[in-house]
C-alpha positions in Angstrom: 37.3 -156.0 100.5 34.0 -157.2 98.9 32.7 -153.7 98.8 35.9 -152.6 97.1 35.4 -155.3 94.5 31.8 -154.4 93.8 32.5 -150.7 93.6 35.5 -151.4 91.3 33.3 -153.5 89.0 30.5 -150.9 88.8 33.0 -148.2 88.1 34.5 -150.2 85.2 31.2 -151.0 83.5 30.2 -147.4 83.3 32.2 -147.3 80.0 31.2 -150.8 78.9 32.2 -150.2 75.3 35.8 -149.2 76.2 36.0 -151.9 78.8 35.0 -154.6 76.2 37.7 -153.4 73.8 40.4 -153.5 76.5 39.3 -156.9 77.7 39.4 -158.2 74.1 42.9 -156.9 73.8 44.0 -158.5 77.0 42.3 -161.7 75.8 44.5 -161.7 72.7 47.6 -161.1 74.9 46.6 -163.9 77.2 46.0 -166.3 74.3 49.5 -165.5 72.9 51.1 -166.2 76.3 49.2 -169.5 76.7 50.3 -170.6 73.3 53.9 -169.6 73.8 54.1 -171.4 77.1 52.7 -174.5 75.4 55.1 -174.1 72.5 58.2 -173.6 74.6 58.4 -177.3 75.6 55.5 -178.9 73.8 57.5 -180.7 71.1 60.1 -182.0 73.6 57.3 -183.4 75.8 55.6 -184.9 72.9 58.8 -186.6 71.7 59.5 -187.8 75.2 56.1 -189.4 75.5 56.6 -191.0 72.0 60.0 -192.5 73.0 58.8 -193.8 76.3 55.8 -195.5 74.6 58.3 -197.7 72.6 59.4 -199.5 75.8 63.1 -198.9 75.2 64.8 -196.6 77.7 68.2 -196.1 76.2 69.4 -195.2 72.6 72.8 -195.8 71.1 73.3 -193.4 68.2 76.1 -192.3 65.8 78.6 -189.9 67.4 77.3 -186.3 67.5 74.0 -187.2 65.7 70.4 -188.1 66.6 68.6 -191.0 65.0 67.7 -190.5 61.3 69.0 -186.9 61.5 71.4 -187.7 58.7 72.5 -190.8 56.8 75.2 -191.4 59.4 75.1 -194.9 60.8 76.6 -197.3 63.4 78.7 -199.9 61.4 78.7 -203.5 62.4 75.7 -202.8 64.5 74.8 -206.5 64.9 78.2 -207.1 66.6 77.6 -204.2 68.9 74.1 -205.3 69.7 75.3 -208.8 70.6 77.9 -207.2 72.9 75.2 -205.1 74.6 72.9 -208.1 75.1 75.6 -209.8 77.1 75.1 -207.2 79.8 72.7 -208.5 82.4 71.3 -205.0 82.9 70.1 -205.0 79.3 67.1 -207.2 78.3 67.1 -206.4 74.6 69.3 -204.5 72.2 67.5 -203.8 68.9 69.4 -202.3 65.9 67.2 -200.2 63.6 68.1 -199.0 60.2 66.0 -197.3 57.5 66.3 -196.2 53.9 64.1 -195.3 50.9 63.0 -198.3 48.8 60.4 -198.6 46.1 57.3 -200.8 46.1 54.7 -201.7 43.6 52.0 -204.4 43.1 53.0 -207.3 41.0 52.2 -206.8 37.3 50.8 -203.3 38.1 50.9 -200.6 35.5 51.5 -197.9 38.1 55.0 -196.6 38.8 56.8 -197.9 41.9 56.1 -195.7 44.9 59.0 -194.3 47.0 58.6 -195.7 50.5 60.4 -195.3 53.8 61.5 -198.7 55.0 62.4 -199.7 58.6 64.7 -202.6 59.2 64.3 -204.3 62.6 65.4 -207.7 64.0 62.9 -210.5 63.2 60.0 -210.9 65.7 60.4 -207.4 67.2 58.0 -204.5 67.0 59.9 -201.4 68.2 58.2 -198.0 67.3 55.1 -199.6 65.7 51.7 -200.9 66.7 50.3 -203.8 64.8 46.8 -203.2 63.4 46.3 -206.5 61.5 48.4 -209.6 61.0 51.8 -210.2 62.7 55.3 -208.9 62.8 58.0 -209.9 60.3 59.8 -213.1 61.3 61.9 -214.0 58.3 63.4 -212.8 55.0 60.9 -212.0 52.3 58.2 -210.6 54.7 57.1 -207.0 55.2 54.5 -205.1 57.1 53.0 -202.0 55.6 51.2 -198.9 57.0 47.5 -198.4 56.5 47.9 -195.7 53.8 50.2 -197.9 51.6 47.9 -200.9 52.1 45.0 -198.8 50.9 46.9 -197.3 47.9 48.2 -200.6 46.7 45.0 -202.5 47.7 47.0 -205.1 49.6 46.2 -207.1 52.8 48.1 -209.6 54.9 48.8 -212.6 52.7 49.2 -210.5 49.6 52.5 -209.8 47.7 54.4 -206.8 46.6 57.4 -206.0 44.4 60.2 -204.2 46.3 63.5 -202.8 45.1 65.8 -199.8 44.9 65.7 -196.9 42.5 63.8 -197.7 39.2 66.1 -198.2 36.3 64.7 -196.9 33.0 67.1 -199.0 31.0 66.0 -202.2 32.7 62.4 -201.2 32.9 62.4 -202.4 36.5 63.6 -201.5 40.0 67.2 -202.3 40.8 67.6 -205.5 43.0 63.9 -206.1 42.6 62.3 -209.0 44.4 58.9 -210.2 45.6 57.9 -210.0 49.2 54.8 -211.2 51.2 52.8 -208.8 53.3 52.2 -210.3 56.8 50.8 -207.3 58.6 49.5 -203.8 58.7 50.9 -201.5 61.3 50.9 -197.9 62.6 54.5 -196.7 62.6 55.0 -194.3 65.6 57.7 -192.3 63.9 56.3 -192.3 60.4 56.4 -188.9 58.7 53.3 -187.1 57.7 52.2 -188.2 54.2 55.1 -190.7 53.8 54.4 -194.4 52.9 56.1 -196.7 55.4 57.0 -200.4 55.5 59.0 -202.6 57.8 61.1 -205.7 57.1 63.9 -207.6 58.9 67.0 -205.6 59.2 69.0 -208.5 57.7 66.7 -208.4 54.7 67.1 -204.7 54.3 70.9 -205.0 54.4 70.7 -207.6 51.7 68.4 -205.5 49.6 70.7 -202.5 49.9 73.7 -204.7 49.1 75.7 -203.5 52.2 78.0 -205.8 54.1 78.8 -203.2 56.9 75.5 -203.9 58.7 74.7 -200.3 59.5 72.1 -199.0 62.0 70.7 -195.5 62.6 70.5 -196.5 66.3 70.4 -199.4 68.7 67.4 -199.3 71.1 68.1 -200.8 74.5 65.4 -202.1 76.9 67.0 -202.2 80.3 66.1 -204.7 83.0 63.4 -203.7 85.5 65.8 -203.3 88.4 68.5 -201.5 86.3 69.0 -197.7 86.1 68.8 -196.4 82.5 70.9 -193.4 83.4 73.6 -195.6 84.8 73.6 -197.9 81.8 73.8 -194.9 79.4 76.6 -193.2 81.4 78.6 -196.5 81.6 78.5 -197.1 77.8 79.2 -193.5 77.0 82.5 -193.9 78.7 83.2 -197.3 77.2 82.1 -196.7 73.6 83.9 -193.6 72.4 82.7 -193.9 68.8 78.9 -193.6 69.6 76.7 -191.5 71.8 74.5 -193.2 74.4 71.4 -191.5 75.8 68.7 -192.3 78.3 65.4 -190.8 77.0 65.5 -187.5 79.1 69.1 -187.0 77.9 68.1 -187.5 74.3 65.3 -185.1 74.7 67.8 -182.6 76.1 70.1 -183.2 73.2 67.2 -182.7 70.8 66.3 -179.5 72.7 69.6 -178.0 71.6 68.2 -178.2 68.1 64.9 -176.7 69.0 66.1 -173.5 70.7 64.3 -171.5 68.0 60.9 -172.4 69.4 62.1 -171.7 73.0 63.5 -168.3 72.0 60.4 -167.4 70.0 58.2 -168.4 72.9 60.2 -166.3 75.3 60.1 -163.2 73.1 56.4 -163.4 72.2 55.5 -164.4 75.8 57.3 -161.3 77.2 55.7 -159.1 74.6 52.3 -160.4 75.4 52.8 -159.7 79.2 54.1 -156.2 78.4 51.1 -155.5 76.2 48.7 -156.7 78.9 50.5 -154.5 81.5 50.3 -151.4 79.3 46.6 -152.0 78.4 45.5 -152.4 82.0 47.6 -149.5 83.2 46.2 -147.3 80.4 42.5 -148.2 81.1 42.8 -147.7 84.8 44.7 -144.4 84.5 42.0 -143.1 82.1 39.3 -144.2 84.6 41.0 -142.5 87.5 41.5 -139.3 85.6 37.9 -139.2 84.6 36.8 -139.7 88.2 39.2 -137.2 89.7 36.5 -135.1 91.2 34.5 -138.1 92.4 37.5 -139.6 94.1 38.3 -136.4 95.9 34.7 -136.1 97.1 34.7 -139.7 98.3 38.0 -139.1 100.2 36.4 -135.9 101.7 33.5 -138.0 102.9 35.9 -140.4 104.8 36.8 -143.1 102.3 40.3 -144.1 103.4 43.3 -144.3 101.1 43.5 -148.0 101.6 39.9 -148.6 100.4 40.5 -146.3 97.4 43.7 -148.1 96.6 42.0 -151.5 96.9 39.2 -150.4 94.7 41.5 -149.6 91.8 43.7 -152.6 92.4 40.6 -154.8 92.2 39.8 -153.2 88.8 43.1 -154.4 87.5 42.5 -157.9 88.7 39.0 -157.9 87.2 40.3 -157.0 83.8 43.2 -159.4 83.8 41.0 -162.3 85.2 38.3 -161.8 82.6 40.9 -161.5 79.8 42.8 -164.5 81.1 39.6 -166.7 81.2 38.7 -165.8 77.7 42.4 -166.0 76.6 42.8 -169.6 77.7 39.8 -170.7 75.5 41.0 -168.7 72.6 44.6 -169.8 73.0 43.6 -173.5 73.1 41.6 -173.1 69.8 44.5 -171.2 68.1 47.0 -173.8 69.4 45.0 -176.6 67.9 44.9 -174.8 64.5 48.6 -174.0 64.5 49.5 -177.5 65.6 47.6 -178.9 62.6 49.8 -176.7 60.4 53.2 -177.3 62.0 52.8 -181.1 62.4 52.3 -181.3 58.6 55.9 -180.1 58.2 57.8 -182.8 56.1 59.8 -185.3 58.1 58.0 -185.0 61.4 56.5 -188.1 63.0 52.7 -188.3 62.8 52.2 -188.5 66.5 54.1 -185.4 67.7 52.5 -182.2 68.8 54.0 -178.7 69.2 51.4 -177.5 71.7 50.9 -179.4 74.9 49.2 -177.8 77.9 50.4 -179.2 81.2 48.8 -178.3 84.6 51.9 -176.4 85.6 51.9 -174.4 82.4 48.3 -173.4 82.9 48.9 -172.3 86.5 52.1 -170.4 85.5 50.3 -168.6 82.7 47.3 -167.6 84.9 49.6 -166.5 87.8 51.7 -164.3 85.4 48.6 -162.7 83.9 46.9 -162.0 87.3 50.2 -160.7 88.7 50.5 -158.4 85.6 47.0 -157.1 86.2 47.7 -156.4 89.9 51.0 -154.7 89.1 49.5 -152.7 86.3 46.9 -151.3 88.8 49.5 -150.0 91.3 50.3 -146.7 89.6 46.7 -145.6 88.9 45.8 -146.9 92.4 48.5 -144.8 93.9 47.3 -141.7 92.0 43.7 -142.3 93.3 44.9 -142.8 96.9 47.1 -139.7 96.9 44.7 -137.2 95.5 45.0 -133.7 96.9 41.4 -133.4 98.2 41.2 -129.6 98.7 42.9 -128.7 95.4 40.8 -131.0 93.3 37.5 -129.9 95.0 38.4 -126.3 94.5 39.1 -126.9 90.8 35.8 -128.8 90.4 33.9 -125.8 91.9 35.7 -123.3 89.8 
């Protein structure tokens, strides 16, 4: 087998220029396959990691919707949260609402800046990580993201003006009021380029002037000995006007809205494998045809069909293995570049990624590519092993 490998390699490098071009093409096909395997489930895995990092295992959301997908909301969310907290399986039920508000520095000449505002119960920090200061504990307090803190040159202890849409007639924001900054935080679900602040949900309800106490979702932290799936399944049956998901169930529901990426990955992945198969088959067939007389002579000297078949099959594996190795490196570089473009899409959280390479994905991609190279070598290997020795030698002499 070692001899077959060595002979196969020496035969390939005779035409090193052509070999390099074919390996480069296989490298591109391998890079596309690696990227498509990462893309197929990368965003879902990224969202799952992000949701699990919040420490809340179950989400209650408006019927037929996902959190913040539309302006649909759970009404009287405070009453529902109180009902859920009475369940011993649930340690915490946290209603979360959000809407656009406007903020500005007091007495600043600059126009108020549109800002995405999260409302959460006092003293809680779901979906955020404090960088400086503390969480909001009472009305009139806010936490801001680092970008807004820099733009408005505000730090914990400073103050801001906050309100609804600016009113040109009044020369001020509607329902304008002063608030105190108590912390700077990194918001886990903040959109790329969007300024974000947080305040108590009661304060946000008051600012918006709503008495229906809406929430985009209620996040549930289940007890350590409780089953999140069982809790979600129980309340799905009991609460017919909302949907209740454990994290994997929510990711599956979100996956229904991400089928475009899965379909694109399947199509381009299949095309890349097909291209790799045709490239390897073409190169090996050309090599066998050029060595027709040499193969016949070797067979006449006693080289068995099995050894000849193994020699050509090894050539297919050599090409696919070399292209796969280079393709993984190229694919990771391209994936990083594409991820930087896609994650800047408006509305996406800052911490998500479209391309995530898991060990299983890497093994699957390498296995598919090597298998493709082996299968691609079967036809030219069969041709080499079944050469008509007498006929070919006579033609070579003539």
